[in-house]
Jmol script that loads the backbone (N, CA, C; Angstrom):
load data "model"
ATOM      1  N   MET A   1      68.624 -51.402 -51.312  1.00  0.00           N
ATOM      2  CA  MET A   1      68.813 -52.276 -50.308  1.00  0.00           C
ATOM      3  C   MET A   1      68.001 -52.359 -49.706  1.00  0.00           C
ATOM      4  N   ALA A   2      67.312 -54.154 -49.999  1.00  0.00           N
ATOM      5  CA  ALA A   2      65.973 -54.357 -48.808  1.00  0.00           C
ATOM      6  C   ALA A   2      66.509 -54.132 -47.597  1.00  0.00           C
ATOM      7  N   LEU A   3      65.099 -53.803 -47.370  1.00  0.00           N
ATOM      8  CA  LEU A   3      64.921 -54.150 -45.866  1.00  0.00           C
ATOM      9  C   LEU A   3      64.410 -55.750 -45.295  1.00  0.00           C
ATOM     10  N   PRO A   4      64.761 -56.569 -44.140  1.00  0.00           N
ATOM     11  CA  PRO A   4      64.922 -58.132 -43.833  1.00  0.00           C
ATOM     12  C   PRO A   4      63.260 -57.704 -43.543  1.00  0.00           C
ATOM     13  N   ASN A   5      62.641 -58.817 -43.563  1.00  0.00           N
ATOM     14  CA  ASN A   5      60.896 -58.903 -43.656  1.00  0.00           C
ATOM     15  C   ASN A   5      60.462 -59.789 -42.108  1.00  0.00           C
ATOM     16  N   LEU A   6      60.247 -58.791 -41.409  1.00  0.00           N
ATOM     17  CA  LEU A   6      60.461 -58.451 -39.775  1.00  0.00           C
ATOM     18  C   LEU A   6      59.055 -59.716 -39.431  1.00  0.00           C
ATOM     19  N   ARG A   7      58.119 -59.691 -39.985  1.00  0.00           N
ATOM     20  CA  ARG A   7      57.393 -60.806 -40.001  1.00  0.00           C
ATOM     21  C   ARG A   7      57.421 -62.095 -40.108  1.00  0.00           C
ATOM     22  N   ARG A   8      58.613 -62.496 -41.247  1.00  0.00           N
ATOM     23  CA  ARG A   8      58.932 -63.469 -41.852  1.00  0.00           C
ATOM     24  C   ARG A   8      59.958 -63.964 -40.336  1.00  0.00           C
ATOM     25  N   ILE A   9      60.568 -62.906 -39.628  1.00  0.00           N
ATOM     26  CA  ILE A   9      62.157 -63.721 -39.513  1.00  0.00           C
ATOM     27  C   ILE A   9      61.031 -63.476 -38.421  1.00  0.00           C
ATOM     28  N   PHE A  10      60.120 -62.531 -37.097  1.00  0.00           N
ATOM     29  CA  PHE A  10      60.323 -63.103 -36.475  1.00  0.00           C
ATOM     30  C   PHE A  10      59.063 -64.708 -35.813  1.00  0.00           C
ATOM     31  N   SER A  11      58.370 -65.076 -37.126  1.00  0.00           N
ATOM     32  CA  SER A  11      57.333 -65.972 -36.949  1.00  0.00           C
ATOM     33  C   SER A  11      58.031 -67.276 -38.110  1.00  0.00           C
ATOM     34  N   SER A  12      58.953 -67.728 -38.104  1.00  0.00           N
ATOM     35  CA  SER A  12      60.600 -67.998 -37.959  1.00  0.00           C
ATOM     36  C   SER A  12      61.145 -68.682 -36.402  1.00  0.00           C
ATOM     37  N   SER A  13      60.910 -68.016 -35.581  1.00  0.00           N
ATOM     38  CA  SER A  13      61.119 -68.261 -34.572  1.00  0.00           C
ATOM     39  C   SER A  13      59.921 -69.418 -33.937  1.00  0.00           C
ATOM     40  N   ARG A  14      58.786 -68.516 -33.773  1.00  0.00           N
ATOM     41  CA  ARG A  14      57.199 -69.629 -33.314  1.00  0.00           C
ATOM     42  C   ARG A  14      57.294 -70.870 -34.278  1.00  0.00           C
ATOM     43  N   THR A  15      56.441 -72.164 -33.525  1.00  0.00           N
ATOM     44  CA  THR A  15      55.425 -72.819 -34.383  1.00  0.00           C
ATOM     45  C   THR A  15      54.629 -71.968 -35.069  1.00  0.00           C
ATOM     46  N   ASP A  16      54.203 -73.331 -35.388  1.00  0.00           N
ATOM     47  CA  ASP A  16      52.719 -72.918 -36.580  1.00  0.00           C
ATOM     48  C   ASP A  16      51.312 -72.838 -35.274  1.00  0.00           C
ATOM     49  N   ASP A  17      51.188 -73.476 -34.747  1.00  0.00           N
ATOM     50  CA  ASP A  17      49.653 -72.736 -33.233  1.00  0.00           C
ATOM     51  C   ASP A  17      50.243 -71.488 -32.515  1.00  0.00           C
ATOM     52  N   GLN A  18      51.707 -71.342 -31.960  1.00  0.00           N
ATOM     53  CA  GLN A  18      52.082 -70.078 -31.753  1.00  0.00           C
ATOM     54  C   GLN A  18      51.391 -69.178 -32.895  1.00  0.00           C
ATOM     55  N   GLU A  19      51.648 -68.901 -34.195  1.00  0.00           N
ATOM     56  CA  GLU A  19      51.620 -68.412 -34.991  1.00  0.00           C
ATOM     57  C   GLU A  19      50.406 -67.974 -35.019  1.00  0.00           C
ATOM     58  N   ARG A  20      49.576 -69.199 -35.333  1.00  0.00           N
ATOM     59  CA  ARG A  20      47.914 -68.921 -35.355  1.00  0.00           C
ATOM     60  C   ARG A  20      47.472 -68.393 -34.325  1.00  0.00           C
ATOM     61  N   ALA A  21      48.309 -68.964 -33.178  1.00  0.00           N
ATOM     62  CA  ALA A  21      47.108 -68.155 -31.478  1.00  0.00           C
ATOM     63  C   ALA A  21      47.119 -66.617 -32.167  1.00  0.00           C
ATOM     64  N   VAL A  22      48.890 -65.848 -32.227  1.00  0.00           N
ATOM     65  CA  VAL A  22      49.207 -64.565 -32.367  1.00  0.00           C
ATOM     66  C   VAL A  22      48.025 -64.493 -33.641  1.00  0.00           C
ATOM     67  N   SER A  23      47.693 -64.347 -34.642  1.00  0.00           N
ATOM     68  CA  SER A  23      47.349 -63.996 -35.517  1.00  0.00           C
ATOM     69  C   SER A  23      45.961 -64.112 -34.902  1.00  0.00           C
ATOM     70  N   ARG A  24      45.508 -64.921 -34.104  1.00  0.00           N
ATOM     71  CA  ARG A  24      43.928 -64.392 -34.397  1.00  0.00           C
ATOM     72  C   ARG A  24      43.785 -63.599 -33.074  1.00  0.00           C
ATOM     73  N   GLN A  25      44.731 -63.208 -32.302  1.00  0.00           N
ATOM     74  CA  GLN A  25      45.061 -62.590 -31.223  1.00  0.00           C
ATOM     75  C   GLN A  25      44.398 -61.042 -31.994  1.00  0.00           C
ATOM     76  N   ALA A  26      46.046 -60.729 -32.617  1.00  0.00           N
ATOM     77  CA  ALA A  26      45.749 -60.076 -33.568  1.00  0.00           C
ATOM     78  C   ALA A  26      44.554 -59.777 -34.600  1.00  0.00           C
ATOM     79  N   PHE A  27      43.359 -60.345 -35.261  1.00  0.00           N
ATOM     80  CA  PHE A  27      42.427 -60.139 -35.827  1.00  0.00           C
ATOM     81  C   PHE A  27      41.487 -59.583 -34.835  1.00  0.00           C
ATOM     82  N   PHE A  28      41.417 -60.689 -33.813  1.00  0.00           N
ATOM     83  CA  PHE A  28      40.831 -60.140 -32.676  1.00  0.00           C
ATOM     84  C   PHE A  28      40.383 -58.082 -31.763  1.00  0.00           C
ATOM     85  N   ARG A  29      41.915 -57.969 -32.061  1.00  0.00           N
ATOM     86  CA  ARG A  29      42.611 -56.946 -30.983  1.00  0.00           C
ATOM     87  C   ARG A  29      41.501 -55.704 -31.952  1.00  0.00           C
ATOM     88  N   CYS A  30      42.146 -56.363 -33.797  1.00  0.00           N
ATOM     89  CA  CYS A  30      41.202 -55.752 -34.520  1.00  0.00           C
ATOM     90  C   CYS A  30      39.839 -55.383 -35.048  1.00  0.00           C
ATOM     91  N   LEU A  31      39.630 -56.178 -34.728  1.00  0.00           N
ATOM     92  CA  LEU A  31      37.102 -56.464 -34.697  1.00  0.00           C
ATOM     93  C   LEU A  31      37.235 -55.843 -33.566  1.00  0.00           C
ATOM     94  N   SER A  32      38.078 -55.706 -32.398  1.00  0.00           N
ATOM     95  CA  SER A  32      37.276 -54.773 -31.566  1.00  0.00           C
ATOM     96  C   SER A  32      37.552 -53.576 -31.519  1.00  0.00           C
ATOM     97  N   PHE A  33      38.556 -52.585 -32.060  1.00  0.00           N
ATOM     98  CA  PHE A  33      39.003 -52.019 -31.849  1.00  0.00           C
ATOM     99  C   PHE A  33      37.964 -50.980 -32.336  1.00  0.00           C
ATOM    100  N   ILE A  34      37.876 -51.762 -34.622  1.00  0.00           N
ATOM    101  CA  ILE A  34      36.503 -51.182 -34.749  1.00  0.00           C
ATOM    102  C   ILE A  34      35.366 -51.145 -34.427  1.00  0.00           C
ATOM    103  N   ALA A  35      34.718 -51.532 -33.985  1.00  0.00           N
ATOM    104  CA  ALA A  35      33.258 -51.943 -33.324  1.00  0.00           C
ATOM    105  C   ALA A  35      33.492 -51.464 -32.312  1.00  0.00           C
ATOM    106  N   SER A  36      34.508 -51.069 -30.936  1.00  0.00           N
ATOM    107  CA  SER A  36      34.346 -49.763 -30.583  1.00  0.00           C
ATOM    108  C   SER A  36      34.415 -48.269 -31.405  1.00  0.00           C
ATOM    109  N   CYS A  37      35.477 -48.418 -32.107  1.00  0.00           N
ATOM    110  CA  CYS A  37      34.700 -47.464 -32.802  1.00  0.00           C
ATOM    111  C   CYS A  37      33.747 -47.085 -33.239  1.00  0.00           C
ATOM    112  N   ALA A  38      33.726 -47.641 -34.134  1.00  0.00           N
ATOM    113  CA  ALA A  38      31.491 -47.826 -34.480  1.00  0.00           C
ATOM    114  C   ALA A  38      30.626 -47.510 -32.611  1.00  0.00           C
ATOM    115  N   VAL A  39      30.934 -48.294 -32.147  1.00  0.00           N
ATOM    116  CA  VAL A  39      29.654 -47.664 -30.856  1.00  0.00           C
ATOM    117  C   VAL A  39      30.396 -46.190 -30.677  1.00  0.00           C
ATOM    118  N   ILE A  40      31.581 -46.132 -30.034  1.00  0.00           N
ATOM    119  CA  ILE A  40      31.687 -44.669 -29.927  1.00  0.00           C
ATOM    120  C   ILE A  40      31.054 -43.276 -31.009  1.00  0.00           C
ATOM    121  N   ALA A  41      31.306 -43.649 -32.237  1.00  0.00           N
ATOM    122  CA  ALA A  41      30.559 -42.792 -33.595  1.00  0.00           C
ATOM    123  C   ALA A  41      29.128 -43.186 -33.466  1.00  0.00           C
ATOM    124  N   LEU A  42      28.205 -43.794 -33.079  1.00  0.00           N
ATOM    125  CA  LEU A  42      26.897 -43.981 -32.857  1.00  0.00           C
ATOM    126  C   LEU A  42      26.768 -42.943 -31.700  1.00  0.00           C
ATOM    127  N   LEU A  43      27.587 -43.328 -31.052  1.00  0.00           N
ATOM    128  CA  LEU A  43      26.604 -43.112 -29.878  1.00  0.00           C
ATOM    129  C   LEU A  43      26.523 -41.102 -29.539  1.00  0.00           C
ATOM    130  N   SER A  44      28.164 -40.753 -30.181  1.00  0.00           N
ATOM    131  CA  SER A  44      28.324 -39.257 -30.279  1.00  0.00           C
ATOM    132  C   SER A  44      27.677 -38.735 -31.239  1.00  0.00           C
ATOM    133  N   SER A  45      26.771 -38.960 -31.859  1.00  0.00           N
ATOM    134  CA  SER A  45      26.051 -38.826 -33.337  1.00  0.00           C
ATOM    135  C   SER A  45      24.634 -37.957 -32.799  1.00  0.00           C
ATOM    136  N   PRO A  46      24.937 -36.397 -33.468  1.00  0.00           N
ATOM    137  CA  PRO A  46      23.892 -35.640 -32.251  1.00  0.00           C
ATOM    138  C   PRO A  46      22.251 -36.327 -32.883  1.00  0.00           C
ATOM    139  N   LYS A  47      22.029 -37.162 -34.009  1.00  0.00           N
ATOM    140  CA  LYS A  47      20.521 -37.871 -33.868  1.00  0.00           C
ATOM    141  C   LYS A  47      20.574 -38.705 -32.778  1.00  0.00           C
ATOM    142  N   ARG A  48      21.574 -39.519 -32.551  1.00  0.00           N
ATOM    143  CA  ARG A  48      20.918 -40.775 -31.403  1.00  0.00           C
ATOM    144  C   ARG A  48      21.442 -40.082 -29.962  1.00  0.00           C
ATOM    145  N   ARG A  49      21.832 -38.826 -30.243  1.00  0.00           N
ATOM    146  CA  ARG A  49      21.923 -38.588 -29.000  1.00  0.00           C
ATOM    147  C   ARG A  49      20.732 -37.492 -27.956  1.00  0.00           C
ATOM    148  N   GLY A  50      19.537 -37.298 -29.744  1.00  0.00           N
ATOM    149  CA  GLY A  50      18.295 -36.873 -29.101  1.00  0.00           C
ATOM    150  C   GLY A  50      17.473 -37.972 -28.786  1.00  0.00           C
ATOM    151  N   ALA A  51      18.044 -39.427 -29.318  1.00  0.00           N
ATOM    152  CA  ALA A  51      17.034 -40.964 -29.248  1.00  0.00           C
ATOM    153  C   ALA A  51      17.325 -40.804 -27.370  1.00  0.00           C
ATOM    154  N   ILE A  52      18.351 -41.705 -27.319  1.00  0.00           N
ATOM    155  CA  ILE A  52      18.567 -41.671 -26.263  1.00  0.00           C
ATOM    156  C   ILE A  52      18.739 -40.637 -24.854  1.00  0.00           C
ATOM    157  N   GLY A  53      18.388 -39.631 -24.991  1.00  0.00           N
ATOM    158  CA  GLY A  53      18.295 -38.250 -24.068  1.00  0.00           C
ATOM    159  C   GLY A  53      19.280 -38.239 -23.408  1.00  0.00           C
ATOM    160  N   LEU A  54      20.243 -37.708 -24.010  1.00  0.00           N
ATOM    161  CA  LEU A  54      22.236 -37.376 -23.706  1.00  0.00           C
ATOM    162  C   LEU A  54      21.939 -35.376 -23.619  1.00  0.00           C
TER     163      LEU A  54
END
end "model"
wireframe off; spacefill off
backbone 0.3
color backbone group
C-alpha cells in the first residue's frame, strides 16, 4: 500500500506564487538554522574560547 505524497497534496491547494513563497521560506529557515549551528559550534570550541577571552 503506497502512501500519498503529502507535498503534492498540499501544493495542489496552493497557487504557484504561494508554493514559491513557502519553498523560499523553508530554504531560508534551513539556512539560518545551519548558520546558527555553525556559530554556536565556533563559539563553543576551546580554541576560540581562549581567543575571545571567555
